[in-house]
C-alpha positions, 0 to 999 in steps of 0.5 A: 246113418247116425242119429245125432239127436239120439246120441245126444239124448243117450249121452245126457241120460247116461251121464245123468245116471252116473252123476257126472256134472259136465257133459261135452257134446258136438255142436249143432244148432238144433242140439244147442236150442234143445239144450237151451230148452232143457235149461229153461225147464231146469233139467240142466243147470247151465248150457254154453257154447265152446268155440275152438275154431271156425270148424270145431265147436262143442256144447258144454252142459252142466247137469242139475241135481236136487240134493242126491237126486238127478233132475233127469230121471229118464229121456225117451226119444219119440220121433226117429229118423225112420218114423217121424211123430207129429202132434197137433194141439188136441193130442198135446192136451191129452199128453199133459200129465205124462212128463214133458214132451219137447216139440220142434215147431216152426217157432222154435222148440216148445213143450206140451206145457207151453200154451202157445204151442199148436203142435209139431214134431215130437222130439223126446219125453223127459221124466 
């Protein structure tokens, strides 16, 4: 079984390190919402959806750079298919100073910095 989220995160990390500007990723609703969350916190400059036909779509991600430095230093996948990690509100307060954690909640993708987040499955950590 291929973990498509791990594939997406590795692709973004590798393209960020090689200083590519545009990334094309196969479309899924979850990956698109995760990319929009990256855009909301200014890790990527722009996210758009490219529809070629009814059955084929891609996500176009434009990476953001601050001068010569990448906005994405490292991405670590926390929750994996074999071991799902869930945090509650108490655990989120402890992890505030160690990067931004993206969580999948019942109300969409939130971060540990969001005051309305009450917990959920931890997807990844962006530094």
